[in-house]
C-alpha positions as CSV (number, residue, x, y, z in Angstrom):
1,M,-44.8,37.5,-87.6
2,V,-47.0,40.1,-86.0
3,A,-46.5,43.6,-87.3
4,L,-45.0,46.1,-84.9
5,A,-47.9,47.9,-83.2
6,E,-47.8,51.7,-82.9
7,Q,-48.9,52.7,-79.4
8,I,-50.0,56.2,-78.5
9,K,-50.4,57.3,-74.9
10,R,-51.9,60.5,-73.8
11,P,-52.4,62.1,-70.4
12,M,-55.5,60.9,-68.8
13,P,-58.0,62.5,-66.4
14,C,-58.2,61.3,-62.9
15,A,-61.1,58.9,-62.4
16,E,-61.3,59.8,-58.7
17,A,-62.1,63.4,-59.7
18,N,-65.3,62.1,-61.2
19,Q,-64.1,63.1,-64.7
20,G,-63.9,59.4,-65.8
21,W,-61.4,57.7,-68.1
22,K,-61.3,58.6,-71.7
23,A,-59.9,55.7,-73.7
24,E,-59.7,54.6,-77.3
25,L,-58.4,51.5,-79.0
26,N,-58.0,51.2,-82.8
27,L,-57.1,47.8,-84.3
28,G,-56.5,46.9,-88.0
29,F,-55.9,43.5,-89.4
30,K,-54.6,42.2,-92.8
31,R,-53.6,38.8,-94.3
32,K,-49.9,38.2,-94.6
33,L,-48.8,35.0,-96.2
34,E,-50.6,32.2,-94.1
35,H,-51.6,34.4,-91.1
36,T,-53.7,37.4,-90.3
37,V,-51.6,40.0,-88.6
38,L,-52.3,42.9,-86.4
39,S,-51.2,45.6,-88.8
40,R,-52.4,48.6,-86.9
41,H,-52.7,49.2,-83.2
42,T,-53.1,52.7,-81.6
43,Q,-54.4,53.3,-78.2
44,F,-54.7,55.9,-75.5
45,G,-56.1,55.4,-72.0
46,P,-56.8,52.1,-70.3
47,L,-57.7,49.9,-73.3
48,T,-55.2,47.5,-74.8
49,V,-54.7,43.9,-76.2
50,Q,-52.7,40.9,-75.4
51,R,-50.2,39.6,-78.1
52,P,-52.0,37.8,-80.9
53,F,-51.7,34.0,-81.1
54,Y,-52.7,31.4,-83.6
55,P,-54.2,28.2,-82.2
56,E,-55.6,27.4,-85.6
57,K,-52.9,28.7,-87.9
58,E,-54.4,31.4,-90.2
59,T,-57.0,32.9,-87.8
60,C,-55.7,35.6,-85.4
61,H,-57.1,35.2,-81.8
62,L,-56.8,38.4,-79.8
63,Y,-58.0,39.3,-76.2
64,L,-59.2,42.9,-75.5
65,L,-58.1,44.2,-72.1
66,H,-59.5,46.9,-69.9
67,P,-57.0,47.1,-67.0
68,P,-59.2,49.1,-64.5
69,G,-61.5,46.1,-64.4
70,G,-64.8,48.1,-64.6
71,V,-66.6,51.0,-66.2
72,V,-67.8,53.8,-64.0
73,G,-69.8,57.0,-64.4
74,G,-68.0,59.5,-66.6
75,D,-65.9,56.9,-68.5
76,E,-65.9,57.1,-72.3
77,L,-64.4,54.0,-74.0
78,R,-64.2,53.6,-77.8
79,I,-63.1,50.4,-79.6
80,N,-62.6,50.5,-83.4
81,V,-61.8,47.4,-85.4
82,R,-61.1,47.1,-89.1
83,L,-60.5,43.9,-91.1
84,E,-59.0,44.1,-94.7
85,E,-57.3,41.8,-97.3
86,E,-58.9,38.5,-96.4
87,A,-58.2,38.8,-92.7
88,R,-59.7,36.3,-90.3
89,V,-60.0,37.3,-86.6
90,L,-61.5,36.1,-83.4
91,L,-61.9,38.7,-80.6
92,T,-62.9,38.0,-77.1
93,T,-62.3,39.3,-73.5
94,P,-60.7,37.6,-70.5
95,G,-63.7,38.2,-68.3
96,A,-66.9,40.1,-67.9
97,T,-67.1,43.8,-68.5
98,K,-68.6,45.4,-65.4
99,F,-70.6,48.7,-65.4
100,Y,-70.6,49.9,-61.8
101,R,-72.9,52.1,-59.8
102,S,-72.9,55.8,-60.8
103,M,-73.5,58.9,-58.7
104,G,-75.1,60.5,-61.8
105,A,-72.6,60.6,-64.6
106,L,-73.1,58.4,-67.7
107,A,-70.7,55.6,-68.6
108,Q,-70.3,55.0,-72.3
109,Q,-68.7,52.3,-74.4
110,V,-68.9,52.6,-78.2
111,Q,-67.7,49.8,-80.5
112,T,-67.4,49.9,-84.3
113,L,-66.5,46.8,-86.1
114,S,-65.8,47.1,-89.9
115,V,-65.3,44.0,-92.1
116,A,-64.2,44.3,-95.7
117,D,-65.0,41.9,-98.6
118,G,-63.5,38.4,-98.2
119,C,-62.8,38.9,-94.4
120,A,-64.3,37.1,-91.5
121,L,-64.7,38.4,-87.9
122,E,-65.9,36.6,-84.8
123,W,-66.8,39.0,-82.0
124,L,-67.2,36.9,-78.9
125,P,-66.8,39.0,-75.8
126,Q,-67.8,37.6,-72.4
127,E,-70.8,39.1,-70.6
128,N,-71.5,42.7,-69.7
129,I,-72.7,43.0,-66.0
130,F,-74.7,46.1,-65.2
131,F,-74.6,46.7,-61.5
132,D,-77.4,48.2,-59.5
133,Q,-77.7,52.0,-59.9
134,T,-75.5,52.1,-63.0
135,R,-76.1,54.7,-65.7
136,S,-74.6,53.2,-68.8
137,H,-74.8,53.4,-72.6
138,L,-73.4,50.5,-74.7
139,S,-73.4,50.8,-78.5
140,T,-72.1,48.3,-81.1
141,R,-72.1,49.1,-84.8
142,I,-71.1,46.3,-87.3
143,V,-70.3,47.6,-90.8
144,L,-70.0,44.9,-93.5
145,E,-69.0,44.9,-97.1
146,D,-70.7,42.6,-99.6
147,T,-69.1,39.2,-99.0
148,A,-67.9,39.9,-95.4
149,R,-68.7,37.2,-92.9
150,F,-69.5,37.9,-89.3
151,I,-70.6,35.9,-86.2
152,G,-70.9,37.8,-82.9
153,W,-72.9,38.2,-79.8
154,E,-73.6,40.4,-76.8
155,I,-74.7,39.0,-73.4
156,N,-76.1,41.6,-71.0
157,C,-76.8,40.7,-67.3
158,Y,-78.7,43.2,-65.1
159,G,-77.4,42.7,-61.6
160,R,-75.8,39.6,-60.3
161,P,-78.7,37.3,-59.4
162,A,-76.4,34.4,-58.4
163,S,-75.0,36.7,-55.6
164,R,-78.5,38.2,-54.9
165,D,-77.2,41.6,-56.0
166,L,-80.2,42.6,-58.0
167,F,-80.7,45.4,-60.4
168,T,-83.4,47.6,-58.8
169,K,-82.6,51.1,-59.9
170,G,-80.6,52.6,-62.7
171,L,-80.5,53.2,-66.5
172,V,-79.0,51.1,-69.2
173,R,-79.4,51.9,-72.9
174,T,-78.0,49.5,-75.4
175,R,-77.9,49.7,-79.2
176,L,-76.9,47.1,-81.8
177,E,-76.6,47.9,-85.5
178,V,-75.7,45.7,-88.5
179,I,-75.1,47.4,-91.8
180,R,-74.1,45.9,-95.1
181,D,-73.0,48.1,-98.1
182,G,-74.7,51.1,-96.5
183,V,-78.1,49.2,-96.0
184,P,-79.2,48.6,-92.4
185,L,-80.0,44.9,-91.7
186,L,-80.7,45.2,-88.0
187,L,-81.2,48.1,-85.5
188,D,-81.9,47.0,-81.9
189,Q,-82.4,49.6,-79.2
190,L,-83.2,48.7,-75.6
191,L,-83.8,51.0,-72.6
192,V,-83.9,49.4,-69.2
193,E,-84.8,51.8,-66.5
194,D,-85.2,50.4,-63.0
195,A,-86.4,46.9,-62.1
196,S,-89.9,47.4,-63.6
197,A,-88.5,46.8,-67.1
198,L,-87.1,43.4,-66.0
199,K,-90.4,42.3,-64.5
200,S,-92.7,43.4,-67.3
201,P,-94.3,40.6,-69.4
202,G,-93.7,42.8,-72.5
203,S,-90.0,43.0,-71.7
204,F,-87.8,40.6,-69.7
205,N,-90.7,38.8,-68.0
206,G,-88.8,38.3,-64.8
207,Y,-85.5,37.2,-66.4
208,S,-82.3,39.3,-65.7
209,C,-80.0,38.2,-68.6
210,F,-80.4,38.8,-72.3
211,G,-78.2,37.5,-75.1
212,T,-78.2,38.3,-78.8
213,L,-76.2,36.4,-81.5
214,V,-76.0,37.6,-85.1
215,A,-74.5,35.8,-88.1
216,T,-74.3,36.6,-91.8
217,Q,-74.8,34.4,-94.8
218,V,-77.1,31.9,-93.0
219,S,-79.3,29.7,-95.2
220,P,-82.8,28.3,-94.2
221,R,-81.1,24.9,-93.9
222,L,-78.7,26.3,-91.3
223,L,-81.6,28.0,-89.5
224,D,-83.3,24.6,-89.2
225,L,-80.0,23.2,-87.7
226,V,-79.9,25.9,-85.1
227,R,-83.5,25.3,-84.2
228,T,-82.7,21.6,-83.6
229,I,-79.8,22.6,-81.3
230,V,-81.8,25.1,-79.4
231,S,-84.7,22.7,-78.9
232,T,-82.5,20.2,-77.1
233,R,-81.2,22.7,-74.5
234,E,-82.6,23.3,-71.1
235,N,-86.1,24.8,-70.7
236,R,-85.1,27.5,-68.2
237,Q,-84.4,29.8,-71.1
238,L,-86.5,31.5,-73.7
239,V,-84.9,31.4,-77.2
240,G,-86.1,33.1,-80.3
241,L,-84.7,32.8,-83.8
242,S,-85.2,35.0,-86.9
243,L,-83.7,35.0,-90.4
244,L,-83.7,38.5,-92.0
245,D,-82.6,37.7,-95.6
246,D,-79.4,35.9,-94.7
247,L,-78.9,37.5,-91.3
248,L,-79.5,35.1,-88.4
249,V,-80.7,36.8,-85.2
250,A,-80.8,34.6,-82.1
251,R,-82.1,36.0,-78.8
252,C,-82.0,34.3,-75.4
253,L,-83.6,35.2,-72.1
254,G,-82.4,33.5,-68.9
255,H,-81.6,33.9,-65.3
256,Y,-77.8,33.5,-65.5
257,S,-75.2,34.7,-68.0
258,E,-73.4,31.4,-68.0
259,S,-76.4,29.4,-69.3
260,I,-77.0,32.0,-72.0
261,A,-73.3,31.9,-73.0
262,N,-73.4,28.1,-73.3
263,T,-76.5,28.4,-75.6
264,L,-74.9,31.0,-77.8
265,R,-71.6,29.1,-77.9
266,S,-73.5,26.0,-79.1
267,I,-75.0,28.0,-81.9
268,W,-71.6,29.5,-82.9
269,A,-70.1,26.0,-82.9
270,A,-72.8,24.7,-85.2
271,L,-72.5,27.7,-87.6
272,R,-68.7,27.9,-87.8
273,P,-68.0,24.9,-90.0
274,E,-70.5,26.1,-92.6
275,L,-69.9,29.8,-92.5
276,L,-66.1,29.9,-91.8
277,E,-65.1,26.5,-93.1
278,R,-63.5,25.3,-89.8
279,E,-64.5,23.6,-86.6
280,A,-65.1,25.7,-83.4
281,C,-61.9,26.6,-81.6
282,H,-62.8,27.8,-78.1
283,P,-60.5,30.5,-76.8
284,R,-58.4,29.1,-73.9
285,I,-59.4,32.1,-71.8
286,W,-63.0,30.7,-71.5
287,S,-61.7,27.8,-69.5
288,T,-59.8,29.8,-66.9
């Protein structure tokens, strides 16, 4: 049975007054008998979750919700997740996170994911869409203890090429950190400023979508398996794989977020039986 969530609500500034939304979501998970339960849940502002459910028994599947439907200039959103006591959790979102055009103020979303020894977290949000003339900062920090297991991705799409709504002007700064026992394993920082960054051969080389998947405790044999999977996929993408000690880093450039998501999902599905000892269980929300 899911533990009763404590919910904290505070007065919020008016987004129309150009102050932006200030929101924070704090989630804690623990193992209880055969299930992982949501043991801590505090929030203020427009960030919340749906009720946890268990399509594969012990793993807790949970959807993160942002009711306003988009992030605008002046918004400051914080998501903090902590897994303890052999918790197993899969987190995703019901749709894309949209960072809209700004008149000058910066939109910020900061995510901190902490995973204790013996726990496993799957961080599988749907894509981030950065609209033309946005000014956005997205930061994700993954903090792992020694035996913690993690598989996660981020998919960033600059503009909406399928709708011919291109990213021509704006500023997007992204940061991705992976830390184990206080030692940095990965630090990625990327600044996209105007369309020139997307066109440069030293950057996106004409592509508009970029995906990164990271997974811990990956062996050279598993890396070879992922290489085989990637080599059989469509040639309209560029995919690069690196193994940093036991940290797999997969990067994918493409024209459409859907094709990148399909590639990263195929890698996740191949890794899951080995790393988490279970077959891939696709969240139902991905099919809606």
